[in-house]
N, CA, C and O atoms as CSV, one atom per row, in Angstrom:
chain,resi,resn,atom,element,x,y,z
A,1,UNK,N,N,38.991,49.361,-21.710
A,1,UNK,CA,C,39.542,50.315,-22.635
A,1,UNK,C,C,41.018,49.969,-22.849
A,1,UNK,O,O,41.727,49.719,-21.874
A,2,UNK,N,N,41.494,49.947,-24.076
A,2,UNK,CA,C,42.900,49.634,-24.338
A,2,UNK,C,C,43.838,50.604,-23.622
A,2,UNK,O,O,43.512,51.774,-23.420
A,3,UNK,N,N,45.009,50.093,-23.245
A,3,UNK,CA,C,45.975,50.908,-22.506
A,3,UNK,C,C,46.412,52.142,-23.277
A,3,UNK,O,O,46.698,53.177,-22.675
A,4,UNK,N,N,46.470,52.048,-24.614
A,4,UNK,CA,C,46.914,53.192,-25.409
A,4,UNK,C,C,45.787,54.154,-25.756
A,4,UNK,O,O,45.997,55.113,-26.499
A,5,UNK,N,N,44.604,53.908,-25.231
A,5,UNK,CA,C,43.454,54.765,-25.522
A,5,UNK,C,C,43.527,56.043,-24.707
A,5,UNK,O,O,43.888,56.027,-23.530
A,6,UNK,N,N,43.183,57.143,-25.343
A,6,UNK,CA,C,43.157,58.433,-24.638
A,6,UNK,C,C,41.752,58.819,-24.214
A,6,UNK,O,O,41.553,59.863,-23.593
A,7,UNK,N,N,40.780,57.988,-24.543
A,7,UNK,CA,C,39.394,58.291,-24.179
A,7,UNK,C,C,39.145,57.943,-22.717
A,7,UNK,O,O,39.489,56.854,-22.257
A,8,UNK,N,N,38.566,58.848,-22.022
A,8,UNK,CA,C,38.173,58.614,-20.632
A,8,UNK,C,C,36.957,59.486,-20.347
A,8,UNK,O,O,36.888,60.635,-20.783
A,9,UNK,N,N,36.028,58.946,-19.634
A,9,UNK,CA,C,34.797,59.675,-19.339
A,9,UNK,C,C,34.465,59.643,-17.847
A,9,UNK,O,O,33.340,59.299,-17.484
A,10,UNK,N,N,35.404,59.987,-16.980
A,10,UNK,CA,C,35.066,59.979,-15.560
A,10,UNK,C,C,34.210,61.198,-15.226
A,10,UNK,O,O,34.548,62.331,-15.568
A,11,UNK,N,N,33.111,60.939,-14.561
A,11,UNK,CA,C,32.266,62.054,-14.157
A,11,UNK,C,C,31.280,61.589,-13.110
A,11,UNK,O,O,31.035,60.394,-12.949
A,12,UNK,N,N,30.732,62.526,-12.420
A,12,UNK,CA,C,29.691,62.247,-11.441
A,12,UNK,C,C,28.678,63.382,-11.518
A,12,UNK,O,O,29.044,64.557,-11.516
A,13,UNK,N,N,27.424,63.023,-11.585
A,13,UNK,CA,C,26.365,64.024,-11.626
A,13,UNK,C,C,25.896,64.265,-10.199
A,13,UNK,O,O,25.425,63.352,-9.522
A,14,UNK,N,N,26.031,65.494,-9.761
A,14,UNK,CA,C,25.637,65.840,-8.389
A,14,UNK,C,C,24.524,66.875,-8.425
A,14,UNK,O,O,24.544,67.797,-9.241
A,15,UNK,N,N,23.569,66.716,-7.548
A,15,UNK,CA,C,22.549,67.734,-7.352
A,15,UNK,C,C,21.476,67.817,-8.424
A,15,UNK,O,O,20.668,68.746,-8.407
A,16,UNK,N,N,21.444,66.865,-9.363
A,16,UNK,CA,C,20.422,66.901,-10.414
A,16,UNK,C,C,19.224,66.086,-9.977
A,16,UNK,O,O,19.370,65.042,-9.341
A,17,UNK,N,N,18.049,66.559,-10.315
A,17,UNK,CA,C,16.806,65.870,-9.981
A,17,UNK,C,C,15.903,65.929,-11.204
A,17,UNK,O,O,15.982,66.877,-11.986
A,18,UNK,N,N,15.046,64.932,-11.378
A,18,UNK,CA,C,14.119,64.891,-12.518
A,18,UNK,C,C,13.226,66.130,-12.527
A,18,UNK,O,O,12.716,66.517,-13.579
A,19,UNK,N,N,13.035,66.746,-11.378
A,19,UNK,CA,C,12.279,67.993,-11.314
A,19,UNK,C,C,12.947,69.104,-12.118
A,19,UNK,O,O,12.273,70.020,-12.590
A,20,UNK,N,N,14.273,69.030,-12.278
A,20,UNK,CA,C,14.993,70.014,-13.093
A,20,UNK,C,C,14.578,69.937,-14.556
A,20,UNK,O,O,14.761,70.894,-15.308
A,21,UNK,N,N,14.016,68.792,-14.962
A,21,UNK,CA,C,13.545,68.615,-16.341
A,21,UNK,C,C,12.052,68.903,-16.458
A,21,UNK,O,O,11.449,68.674,-17.506
A,22,UNK,N,N,11.458,69.408,-15.373
A,22,UNK,CA,C,10.044,69.751,-15.407
A,22,UNK,C,C,9.113,68.589,-15.122
A,22,UNK,O,O,7.907,68.690,-15.350
A,23,UNK,N,N,9.659,67.477,-14.622
A,23,UNK,CA,C,8.833,66.319,-14.299
A,23,UNK,C,C,8.590,66.261,-12.793
A,23,UNK,O,O,9.380,66.794,-12.014
A,24,UNK,N,N,7.502,65.617,-12.385
A,24,UNK,CA,C,7.144,65.480,-10.977
A,24,UNK,C,C,8.024,64.409,-10.323
A,24,UNK,O,O,7.890,63.234,-10.666
A,25,UNK,N,N,8.915,64.769,-9.399
A,25,UNK,CA,C,9.798,63.791,-8.764
A,25,UNK,C,C,9.048,62.658,-8.054
A,25,UNK,O,O,9.538,61.529,-8.015
A,26,UNK,N,N,7.876,62.942,-7.496
A,26,UNK,CA,C,7.101,61.897,-6.807
A,26,UNK,C,C,6.674,60.817,-7.792
A,26,UNK,O,O,6.712,59.630,-7.470
A,27,UNK,N,N,6.274,61.221,-8.978
A,27,UNK,CA,C,5.850,60.275,-10.014
A,27,UNK,C,C,7.007,59.382,-10.471
A,27,UNK,O,O,6.791,58.254,-10.915
A,28,UNK,N,N,8.214,59.887,-10.360
A,28,UNK,CA,C,9.402,59.167,-10.825
A,28,UNK,C,C,10.155,58.470,-9.692
A,28,UNK,O,O,11.258,57.969,-9.910
A,29,UNK,N,N,9.588,58.429,-8.500
A,29,UNK,CA,C,10.262,57.915,-7.306
A,29,UNK,C,C,10.847,56.509,-7.484
A,29,UNK,O,O,11.989,56.268,-7.094
A,30,UNK,N,N,10.094,55.598,-8.056
A,30,UNK,CA,C,10.549,54.212,-8.167
A,30,UNK,C,C,11.239,53.914,-9.493
A,30,UNK,O,O,11.580,52.763,-9.767
A,31,UNK,N,N,11.444,54.916,-10.298
A,31,UNK,CA,C,12.136,54.712,-11.571
A,31,UNK,C,C,13.630,54.859,-11.337
A,31,UNK,O,O,14.062,55.689,-10.537
A,32,UNK,N,N,14.404,54.065,-12.025
A,32,UNK,CA,C,15.847,54.054,-11.826
A,32,UNK,C,C,16.500,55.385,-12.158
A,32,UNK,O,O,15.966,56.188,-12.923
A,33,UNK,N,N,17.655,55.597,-11.569
A,33,UNK,CA,C,18.388,56.840,-11.819
A,33,UNK,C,C,18.746,56.963,-13.296
A,33,UNK,O,O,18.705,58.058,-13.857
A,34,UNK,N,N,19.095,55.849,-13.921
A,34,UNK,CA,C,19.434,55.875,-15.346
A,34,UNK,C,C,18.219,56.291,-16.176
A,34,UNK,O,O,18.368,56.972,-17.191
A,35,UNK,N,N,17.019,55.887,-15.751
A,35,UNK,CA,C,15.788,56.263,-16.450
A,35,UNK,C,C,15.520,57.754,-16.286
A,35,UNK,O,O,15.112,58.426,-17.233
A,36,UNK,N,N,15.750,58.265,-15.083
A,36,UNK,CA,C,15.535,59.708,-14.860
A,36,UNK,C,C,16.505,60.539,-15.697
A,36,UNK,O,O,16.116,61.558,-16.267
A,37,UNK,N,N,17.773,60.107,-15.775
A,37,UNK,CA,C,18.737,60.819,-16.625
A,37,UNK,C,C,18.306,60.767,-18.090
A,37,UNK,O,O,18.342,61.778,-18.792
A,38,UNK,N,N,17.899,59.580,-18.543
A,38,UNK,CA,C,17.481,59.427,-19.945
A,38,UNK,C,C,16.266,60.303,-20.244
A,38,UNK,O,O,16.200,60.948,-21.291
A,39,UNK,N,N,15.310,60.321,-19.324
A,39,UNK,CA,C,14.104,61.125,-19.528
A,39,UNK,C,C,14.436,62.615,-19.559
A,39,UNK,O,O,13.900,63.354,-20.384
A,40,UNK,N,N,15.310,63.053,-18.671
A,40,UNK,CA,C,15.714,64.460,-18.666
A,40,UNK,C,C,16.420,64.849,-19.951
A,40,UNK,O,O,16.151,65.910,-20.513
A,41,UNK,N,N,17.328,63.990,-20.423
A,41,UNK,CA,C,18.042,64.265,-21.674
A,41,UNK,C,C,17.081,64.249,-22.862
A,41,UNK,O,O,17.191,65.078,-23.765
A,42,UNK,N,N,16.138,63.302,-22.858
A,42,UNK,CA,C,15.165,63.216,-23.954
A,42,UNK,C,C,14.275,64.453,-23.986
A,42,UNK,O,O,13.977,64.989,-25.053
A,43,UNK,N,N,13.858,64.896,-22.809
A,43,UNK,CA,C,13.008,66.087,-22.763
A,43,UNK,C,C,13.760,67.300,-23.302
A,43,UNK,O,O,13.198,68.110,-24.040
A,44,UNK,N,N,15.016,67.418,-22.935
A,44,UNK,CA,C,15.821,68.522,-23.435
A,44,UNK,C,C,15.990,68.411,-24.949
A,44,UNK,O,O,15.897,69.416,-25.655
A,45,UNK,N,N,16.236,67.211,-25.453
A,45,UNK,CA,C,16.416,67.015,-26.899
A,45,UNK,C,C,15.139,67.342,-27.665
A,45,UNK,O,O,15.192,67.992,-28.709
A,46,UNK,N,N,13.996,66.899,-27.155
A,46,UNK,CA,C,12.729,67.188,-27.834
A,46,UNK,C,C,12.447,68.682,-27.803
A,46,UNK,O,O,12.009,69.250,-28.804
A,47,UNK,N,N,12.692,69.322,-26.673
A,47,UNK,CA,C,12.487,70.777,-26.587
A,47,UNK,C,C,13.400,71.520,-27.567
A,47,UNK,O,O,12.972,72.464,-28.231
A,48,UNK,N,N,14.666,71.083,-27.649
A,48,UNK,CA,C,15.618,71.726,-28.558
A,48,UNK,C,C,15.295,71.462,-30.026
A,48,UNK,O,O,15.685,72.237,-30.900
A,49,UNK,N,N,14.582,70.366,-30.298
A,49,UNK,CA,C,14.302,69.975,-31.689
A,49,UNK,C,C,13.261,70.867,-32.366
A,49,UNK,O,O,13.203,70.944,-33.593
A,50,UNK,N,N,12.450,71.533,-31.563
A,50,UNK,CA,C,11.394,72.346,-32.136
A,50,UNK,C,C,10.104,71.574,-32.371
A,50,UNK,O,O,9.118,72.144,-32.839
A,51,UNK,N,N,10.099,70.277,-32.049
A,51,UNK,CA,C,8.859,69.506,-32.182
A,51,UNK,C,C,7.830,70.031,-31.194
A,51,UNK,O,O,8.145,70.273,-30.028
A,52,UNK,N,N,6.632,70.202,-31.650
A,52,UNK,CA,C,5.554,70.669,-30.797
A,52,UNK,C,C,4.484,69.588,-30.800
A,52,UNK,O,O,3.988,69.199,-31.857
A,53,UNK,N,N,4.126,69.099,-29.601
A,53,UNK,CA,C,3.127,68.028,-29.520
A,53,UNK,C,C,1.844,68.446,-30.233
A,53,UNK,O,O,1.363,69.569,-30.080
A,54,UNK,N,N,1.318,67.536,-30.995
A,54,UNK,CA,C,0.113,67.797,-31.765
A,54,UNK,C,C,0.403,68.289,-33.168
A,54,UNK,O,O,-0.500,68.327,-34.003
A,55,UNK,N,N,1.643,68.666,-33.449
A,55,UNK,CA,C,2.024,69.181,-34.767
A,55,UNK,C,C,2.755,68.130,-35.605
A,55,UNK,O,O,3.291,68.448,-36.667
A,56,UNK,N,N,2.778,66.898,-35.138
A,56,UNK,CA,C,3.421,65.811,-35.873
A,56,UNK,C,C,2.592,64.540,-35.707
A,56,UNK,O,O,1.761,64.438,-34.805
A,57,UNK,N,N,2.829,63.593,-36.575
A,57,UNK,CA,C,2.133,62.309,-36.533
A,57,UNK,C,C,2.832,61.421,-35.503
A,57,UNK,O,O,3.968,61.009,-35.738
A,58,UNK,N,N,2.190,61.110,-34.365
A,58,UNK,CA,C,2.858,60.324,-33.323
A,58,UNK,C,C,3.228,58.908,-33.775
A,58,UNK,O,O,4.092,58.277,-33.167
A,59,UNK,N,N,2.591,58.406,-34.823
A,59,UNK,CA,C,2.955,57.070,-35.311
A,59,UNK,C,C,4.273,57.100,-36.085
A,59,UNK,O,O,4.838,56.053,-36.400
A,60,UNK,N,N,4.761,58.317,-36.392
A,60,UNK,CA,C,6.052,58.461,-37.078
A,60,UNK,C,C,7.139,58.971,-36.124
A,60,UNK,O,O,8.223,59.371,-36.550
A,61,UNK,N,N,6.828,58.947,-34.844
A,61,UNK,CA,C,7.761,59.394,-33.809
A,61,UNK,C,C,8.084,58.175,-32.951
A,61,UNK,O,O,7.197,57.623,-32.298
A,62,UNK,N,N,9.337,57.755,-32.949
A,62,UNK,CA,C,9.740,56.576,-32.194
A,62,UNK,C,C,10.896,56.875,-31.256
A,62,UNK,O,O,11.416,57.990,-31.214
A,63,UNK,N,N,11.281,55.865,-30.512
A,63,UNK,CA,C,12.390,55.974,-29.568
A,63,UNK,C,C,13.366,54.842,-29.844
A,63,UNK,O,O,12.975,53.678,-29.929
A,64,UNK,N,N,14.638,55.191,-29.984
A,64,UNK,CA,C,15.702,54.200,-30.093
A,64,UNK,C,C,16.765,54.597,-29.079
A,64,UNK,O,O,17.330,55.688,-29.155
A,65,UNK,N,N,17.029,53.718,-28.144
A,65,UNK,CA,C,17.916,54.046,-27.035
A,65,UNK,C,C,18.884,52.905,-26.795
A,65,UNK,O,O,18.577,51.752,-27.099
A,66,UNK,N,N,20.023,53.210,-26.264
A,66,UNK,CA,C,20.970,52.190,-25.816
A,66,UNK,C,C,21.050,52.245,-24.301
A,66,UNK,O,O,21.606,53.191,-23.743
A,67,UNK,N,N,20.500,51.241,-23.629
A,67,UNK,CA,C,20.487,51.239,-22.172
A,67,UNK,C,C,20.648,49.816,-21.661
A,67,UNK,O,O,20.031,48.886,-22.181
A,68,UNK,N,N,21.474,49.654,-20.647
A,68,UNK,CA,C,21.641,48.345,-20.024
A,68,UNK,C,C,20.672,48.177,-18.866
A,68,UNK,O,O,19.666,48.880,-18.768
A,69,UNK,N,N,20.990,47.245,-18.001
A,69,UNK,CA,C,20.135,47.009,-16.840
A,69,UNK,C,C,20.165,48.215,-15.924
A,69,UNK,O,O,21.151,48.949,-15.863
A,70,UNK,N,N,19.075,48.402,-15.222
A,70,UNK,CA,C,18.986,49.509,-14.277
A,70,UNK,C,C,19.741,49.226,-12.999
A,70,UNK,O,O,20.395,48.194,-12.855
A,71,UNK,N,N,19.637,50.160,-12.078
A,71,UNK,CA,C,20.367,50.017,-10.821
A,71,UNK,C,C,19.785,48.887,-9.990
A,71,UNK,O,O,18.573,48.679,-9.945
A,72,UNK,N,N,20.671,48.173,-9.340
A,72,UNK,CA,C,20.276,47.054,-8.497
A,72,UNK,C,C,20.124,47.539,-7.057
A,72,UNK,O,O,20.843,48.439,-6.623
A,73,UNK,N,N,19.202,46.949,-6.330
A,73,UNK,CA,C,19.016,47.276,-4.914
A,73,UNK,C,C,19.864,46.298,-4.102
A,73,UNK,O,O,19.353,45.323,-3.550
A,74,UNK,N,N,21.167,46.577,-4.039
A,74,UNK,CA,C,22.099,45.670,-3.391
A,74,UNK,C,C,21.816,45.532,-1.900
A,74,UNK,O,O,21.961,44.445,-1.339
A,75,UNK,N,N,21.418,46.613,-1.261
A,75,UNK,CA,C,21.116,46.569,0.176
A,75,UNK,C,C,20.010,45.555,0.456
A,75,UNK,O,O,20.139,44.732,1.362
A,76,UNK,N,N,18.934,45.611,-0.309
A,76,UNK,CA,C,17.825,44.677,-0.087
A,76,UNK,C,C,18.229,43.241,-0.397
A,76,UNK,O,O,17.826,42.313,0.303
A,77,UNK,N,N,19.028,43.062,-1.450
A,77,UNK,CA,C,19.479,41.721,-1.802
A,77,UNK,C,C,20.317,41.120,-0.674
A,77,UNK,O,O,20.123,39.960,-0.311
A,78,UNK,N,N,21.255,41.908,-0.113
A,78,UNK,CA,C,22.080,41.376,0.978
A,78,UNK,C,C,21.237,41.107,2.218
A,78,UNK,O,O,21.504,40.155,2.951
A,79,UNK,N,N,20.233,41.925,2.459
A,79,UNK,CA,C,19.320,41.673,3.587
A,79,UNK,C,C,18.576,40.355,3.378
A,79,UNK,O,O,18.435,39.565,4.312
A,80,UNK,N,N,18.103,40.121,2.162
A,80,UNK,CA,C,17.409,38.871,1.855
A,80,UNK,C,C,18.334,37.675,2.068
A,80,UNK,O,O,17.934,36.663,2.642
A,81,UNK,N,N,19.575,37.805,1.600
A,81,UNK,CA,C,20.543,36.720,1.750
A,81,UNK,C,C,20.848,36.447,3.221
A,81,UNK,O,O,20.897,35.294,3.649
A,82,UNK,N,N,21.054,37.519,3.992
A,82,UNK,CA,C,21.402,37.323,5.404
A,82,UNK,C,C,20.260,36.680,6.183
A,82,UNK,O,O,20.505,35.938,7.134
A,83,UNK,N,N,19.027,36.949,5.796
A,83,UNK,CA,C,17.876,36.328,6.465
A,83,UNK,C,C,17.690,34.871,6.042
A,83,UNK,O,O,17.071,34.089,6.764
A,84,UNK,N,N,18.214,34.511,4.897
A,84,UNK,CA,C,17.947,33.177,4.345
A,84,UNK,C,C,19.110,32.205,4.478
A,84,UNK,O,O,18.929,31.007,4.261
A,85,UNK,N,N,20.289,32.685,4.825
A,85,UNK,CA,C,21.431,31.781,4.945
A,85,UNK,C,C,21.386,31.021,6.273
A,85,UNK,O,O,21.219,31.598,7.347
A,86,UNK,N,N,21.539,29.735,6.150
A,86,UNK,CA,C,21.635,28.862,7.329
A,86,UNK,C,C,22.932,28.080,7.173
A,86,UNK,O,O,22.955,27.019,6.548
A,87,UNK,N,N,24.011,28.609,7.745
A,87,UNK,CA,C,25.320,28.004,7.529
A,87,UNK,C,C,25.736,28.229,6.087
A,87,UNK,O,O,25.849,29.371,5.642
A,88,UNK,N,N,25.965,27.143,5.350
A,88,UNK,CA,C,26.319,27.232,3.938
A,88,UNK,C,C,25.123,27.016,3.027
A,88,UNK,O,O,25.267,27.004,1.805
A,89,UNK,N,N,23.949,26.848,3.608
A,89,UNK,CA,C,22.741,26.578,2.818
A,89,UNK,C,C,21.837,27.798,2.765
A,89,UNK,O,O,21.768,28.591,3.704
A,90,UNK,N,N,21.159,27.924,1.660
A,90,UNK,CA,C,20.209,29.014,1.474
A,90,UNK,C,C,18.795,28.467,1.615
A,90,UNK,O,O,18.403,27.540,0.906
A,91,UNK,N,N,18.043,29.043,2.529
A,91,UNK,CA,C,16.634,28.676,2.694
A,91,UNK,C,C,15.838,29.499,1.673
A,91,UNK,O,O,15.576,30.684,1.878
A,92,UNK,N,N,15.465,28.845,0.576
A,92,UNK,CA,C,14.798,29.539,-0.528
A,92,UNK,C,C,13.472,30.144,-0.083
A,92,UNK,O,O,13.116,31.238,-0.522
A,93,UNK,N,N,12.746,29.456,0.774
A,93,UNK,CA,C,11.461,29.981,1.252
A,93,UNK,C,C,11.677,31.261,2.062
A,93,UNK,O,O,10.932,32.226,1.899
A,94,UNK,N,N,12.695,31.277,2.937
A,94,UNK,CA,C,12.987,32.478,3.727
A,94,UNK,C,C,13.464,33.611,2.817
A,94,UNK,O,O,13.102,34.769,3.023
A,95,UNK,N,N,14.279,33.275,1.809
A,95,UNK,CA,C,14.752,34.264,0.837
A,95,UNK,C,C,13.571,34.901,0.106
A,95,UNK,O,O,13.512,36.120,-0.055
A,96,UNK,N,N,12.639,34.066,-0.330
A,96,UNK,CA,C,11.455,34.548,-1.053
A,96,UNK,C,C,10.571,35.394,-0.150
A,96,UNK,O,O,10.098,36.455,-0.556
A,97,UNK,N,N,10.347,34.925,1.075
A,97,UNK,CA,C,9.519,35.674,2.034
A,97,UNK,C,C,10.106,37.066,2.271
A,97,UNK,O,O,9.394,38.069,2.230
A,98,UNK,N,N,11.409,37.106,2.519
A,98,UNK,CA,C,12.065,38.390,2.782
A,98,UNK,C,C,11.998,39.292,1.547
A,98,UNK,O,O,11.806,40.502,1.665
A,99,UNK,N,N,12.159,38.697,0.368
A,99,UNK,CA,C,12.067,39.477,-0.868
A,99,UNK,C,C,10.698,40.092,-1.059
A,99,UNK,O,O,10.580,41.249,-1.463
A,100,UNK,N,N,9.669,39.325,-0.771
A,100,UNK,CA,C,8.299,39.840,-0.919
A,100,UNK,C,C,8.017,40.977,0.055
A,100,UNK,O,O,7.223,41.871,-0.239
A,101,UNK,N,N,8.672,40.942,1.220
A,101,UNK,CA,C,8.480,42.003,2.213
A,101,UNK,C,C,9.377,43.214,1.955
A,101,UNK,O,O,9.022,44.336,2.316
A,102,UNK,N,N,10.533,42.992,1.333
A,102,UNK,CA,C,11.556,44.030,1.201
A,102,UNK,C,C,11.511,44.785,-0.121
A,102,UNK,O,O,11.637,46.009,-0.149
A,103,UNK,N,N,11.330,44.051,-1.215
A,103,UNK,CA,C,11.457,44.653,-2.543
A,103,UNK,C,C,10.164,45.336,-2.987
A,103,UNK,O,O,9.066,44.862,-2.696
A,104,UNK,N,N,10.310,46.434,-3.682
A,104,UNK,CA,C,9.155,47.129,-4.243
A,104,UNK,C,C,8.991,46.668,-5.693
A,104,UNK,O,O,9.939,46.763,-6.473
A,105,UNK,N,N,7.805,46.171,-6.069
A,105,UNK,CA,C,7.640,45.615,-7.418
A,105,UNK,C,C,7.970,46.590,-8.542
A,105,UNK,O,O,8.542,46.178,-9.551
A,106,UNK,N,N,7.631,47.856,-8.404
A,106,UNK,CA,C,7.920,48.810,-9.469
A,106,UNK,C,C,9.417,49.075,-9.587
A,106,UNK,O,O,9.934,49.232,-10.693
A,107,UNK,N,N,10.113,49.126,-8.455
A,107,UNK,CA,C,11.561,49.322,-8.506
A,107,UNK,C,C,12.236,48.132,-9.173
A,107,UNK,O,O,13.209,48.305,-9.907
A,108,UNK,N,N,11.740,46.951,-8.932
A,108,UNK,CA,C,12.303,45.756,-9.564
A,108,UNK,C,C,12.040,45.768,-11.070
A,108,UNK,O,O,12.920,45.419,-11.857
A,109,UNK,N,N,10.852,46.161,-11.464
A,109,UNK,CA,C,10.509,46.233,-12.882
A,109,UNK,C,C,11.394,47.244,-13.606
A,109,UNK,O,O,11.747,47.047,-14.768
A,110,UNK,N,N,11.747,48.315,-12.922
A,110,UNK,CA,C,12.554,49.371,-13.522
A,110,UNK,C,C,13.968,48.923,-13.884
A,110,UNK,O,O,14.671,49.638,-14.599
A,111,UNK,N,N,14.398,47.763,-13.409
A,111,UNK,CA,C,15.728,47.259,-13.749
A,111,UNK,C,C,15.788,46.729,-15.175
A,111,UNK,O,O,16.879,46.552,-15.716
A,112,UNK,N,N,14.648,46.476,-15.788
A,112,UNK,CA,C,14.628,45.923,-17.141
A,112,UNK,C,C,15.173,46.952,-18.138
A,112,UNK,O,O,14.824,48.130,-18.059
A,113,UNK,N,N,16.026,46.517,-19.076
A,113,UNK,CA,C,16.683,47.452,-19.992
A,113,UNK,C,C,15.747,48.281,-20.874
A,113,UNK,O,O,16.119,49.371,-21.308
A,114,UNK,N,N,14.554,47.786,-21.141
A,114,UNK,CA,C,13.645,48.510,-22.038
A,114,UNK,C,C,12.874,49.637,-21.339
A,114,UNK,O,O,12.217,50.432,-22.011
A,115,UNK,N,N,12.941,49.718,-20.033
A,115,UNK,CA,C,12.093,50.677,-19.312
A,115,UNK,C,C,12.379,52.146,-19.639
A,115,UNK,O,O,11.423,52.902,-19.813
A,116,UNK,N,N,13.634,52.598,-19.732
A,116,UNK,CA,C,13.829,54.018,-20.081
A,116,UNK,C,C,13.182,54.384,-21.421
A,116,UNK,O,O,12.533,55.425,-21.530
A,117,UNK,N,N,13.356,53.539,-22.435
A,117,UNK,CA,C,12.749,53.826,-23.741
A,117,UNK,C,C,11.228,53.824,-23.642
A,117,UNK,O,O,10.563,54.639,-24.282
A,118,UNK,N,N,10.683,52.929,-22.857
A,118,UNK,CA,C,9.219,52.884,-22.683
A,118,UNK,C,C,8.701,54.160,-22.033
A,118,UNK,O,O,7.683,54.707,-22.459
A,119,UNK,N,N,9.394,54.636,-21.005
A,119,UNK,CA,C,8.975,55.881,-20.343
A,119,UNK,C,C,9.069,57.068,-21.296
A,119,UNK,O,O,8.199,57.938,-21.298
A,120,UNK,N,N,10.127,57.102,-22.107
A,120,UNK,CA,C,10.267,58.208,-23.064
A,120,UNK,C,C,9.154,58.169,-24.101
A,120,UNK,O,O,8.599,59.210,-24.452
A,121,UNK,N,N,8.824,56.988,-24.589
A,121,UNK,CA,C,7.730,56.874,-25.559
A,121,UNK,C,C,6.439,57.383,-24.944
A,121,UNK,O,O,5.664,58.070,-25.609
A,122,UNK,N,N,6.203,57.057,-23.699
A,122,UNK,CA,C,4.994,57.516,-23.007
A,122,UNK,C,C,5.008,59.035,-22.806
A,122,UNK,O,O,3.986,59.696,-22.988
A,123,UNK,N,N,6.161,59.584,-22.433
A,123,UNK,CA,C,6.275,61.030,-22.196
A,123,UNK,C,C,5.888,61.850,-23.418
A,123,UNK,O,O,5.259,62.902,-23.301
A,124,UNK,N,N,6.274,61.354,-24.602
A,124,UNK,CA,C,6.110,62.136,-25.822
A,124,UNK,C,C,5.047,61.575,-26.760
A,124,UNK,O,O,4.925,62.015,-27.903
A,125,UNK,N,N,4.282,60.608,-26.276
A,125,UNK,CA,C,3.255,59.974,-27.099
A,125,UNK,C,C,3.859,59.422,-28.395
A,125,UNK,O,O,3.247,59.487,-29.462
A,126,UNK,N,N,5.069,58.880,-28.274
A,126,UNK,CA,C,5.761,58.323,-29.438
A,126,UNK,C,C,5.179,56.937,-29.723
A,126,UNK,O,O,5.450,55.980,-28.997
A,127,UNK,N,N,4.392,56.843,-30.767
A,127,UNK,CA,C,3.699,55.601,-31.102
A,127,UNK,C,C,4.396,54.821,-32.211
A,127,UNK,O,O,3.926,53.757,-32.614
A,128,UNK,N,N,5.514,55.347,-32.703
A,128,UNK,CA,C,6.285,54.650,-33.735
A,128,UNK,C,C,7.140,53.566,-33.099
A,128,UNK,O,O,6.878,53.161,-31.966
A,129,UNK,N,N,8.153,53.092,-33.804
A,129,UNK,CA,C,9.010,52.032,-33.259
A,129,UNK,C,C,9.644,52.452,-31.930
A,129,UNK,O,O,10.062,53.598,-31.762
A,130,UNK,N,N,9.707,51.522,-31.007
A,130,UNK,CA,C,10.307,51.754,-29.703
A,130,UNK,C,C,11.278,50.606,-29.463
A,130,UNK,O,O,10.856,49.461,-29.299
A,131,UNK,N,N,12.574,50.900,-29.440
A,131,UNK,CA,C,13.562,49.834,-29.309
A,131,UNK,C,C,14.686,50.251,-28.380
A,131,UNK,O,O,14.982,51.435,-28.219
A,132,UNK,N,N,15.295,49.260,-27.781
A,132,UNK,CA,C,16.450,49.464,-26.934
A,132,UNK,C,C,17.565,48.560,-27.429
A,132,UNK,O,O,17.361,47.361,-27.624
A,133,UNK,N,N,18.731,49.128,-27.629
A,133,UNK,CA,C,19.896,48.364,-28.074
A,133,UNK,C,C,20.741,48.038,-26.842
A,133,UNK,O,O,21.149,48.934,-26.103
A,134,UNK,N,N,20.992,46.772,-26.635
A,134,UNK,CA,C,21.775,46.348,-25.478
A,134,UNK,C,C,22.917,45.473,-25.970
A,134,UNK,O,O,22.686,44.442,-26.601
A,135,UNK,N,N,24.154,45.882,-25.683
A,135,UNK,CA,C,25.318,45.093,-26.087
A,135,UNK,C,C,25.984,44.521,-24.846
A,135,UNK,O,O,25.718,44.961,-23.728
A,136,UNK,N,N,26.840,43.551,-25.047
A,136,UNK,CA,C,27.584,42.973,-23.927
A,136,UNK,C,C,28.518,44.024,-23.346
A,136,UNK,O,O,29.043,44.866,-24.075
A,137,UNK,N,N,28.722,43.977,-22.062
A,137,UNK,CA,C,29.592,44.936,-21.387
A,137,UNK,C,C,30.989,44.912,-21.993
A,137,UNK,O,O,31.581,43.847,-22.171
A,138,UNK,N,N,31.503,46.074,-22.302
A,138,UNK,CA,C,32.863,46.192,-22.782
A,138,UNK,C,C,33.078,45.835,-24.241
A,138,UNK,O,O,34.212,45.862,-24.719
A,139,UNK,N,N,32.029,45.506,-24.948
A,139,UNK,CA,C,32.194,45.083,-26.343
A,139,UNK,C,C,32.199,46.283,-27.292
A,139,UNK,O,O,32.640,46.160,-28.434
A,140,UNK,N,N,31.724,47.418,-26.843
A,140,UNK,CA,C,31.750,48.617,-27.683
A,140,UNK,C,C,32.380,49.736,-26.888
A,140,UNK,O,O,32.199,49.837,-25.674
A,141,UNK,N,N,33.108,50.562,-27.573
A,141,UNK,CA,C,33.704,51.733,-26.939
A,141,UNK,C,C,33.306,52.961,-27.731
A,141,UNK,O,O,33.223,52.906,-28.958
A,142,UNK,N,N,33.058,54.063,-27.053
A,142,UNK,CA,C,32.784,55.288,-27.795
A,142,UNK,C,C,33.910,55.572,-28.785
A,142,UNK,O,O,35.085,55.477,-28.431
A,143,UNK,N,N,33.572,55.906,-29.977
A,143,UNK,CA,C,34.560,56.171,-31.009
A,143,UNK,C,C,34.858,54.959,-31.877
A,143,UNK,O,O,35.453,55.095,-32.946
A,144,UNK,N,N,34.455,53.780,-31.431
A,144,UNK,CA,C,34.686,52.549,-32.188
A,144,UNK,C,C,33.445,52.083,-32.945
A,144,UNK,O,O,33.456,51.006,-33.541
A,145,UNK,N,N,32.384,52.872,-32.929
A,145,UNK,CA,C,31.129,52.436,-33.544
A,145,UNK,C,C,31.231,52.497,-35.017
A,145,UNK,O,O,30.272,52.168,-35.716
């Protein structure tokens, strides 16, 4: 952000759970935090819109979202690295073995940028266009669009 900019968005969300949006937290366990926030906001937006499921053509209902990569499991990655480092060399086989034992496939899949939009489309039976806009970090600022 430019030094002369007055825009700042520092915040932290505390105590919120996907259950607050009426969704089953167990079902959302392996979905990224960014996906849970997006789903909660989408559910609120759809509820506020007055759309009633079954009263619209789902092929004309789409999702367009701006989302980057999901949260990374840094703890597991460092564990994999520590098990695979031999001096200055990385034992790729040990790294892979540890990854297969440590990482959860669904949590890894959830890091893909398109996943929040996909979950929202599924939640609302949105069969129209489903797209995710991803820009390079720092290339856009709120208010500069």
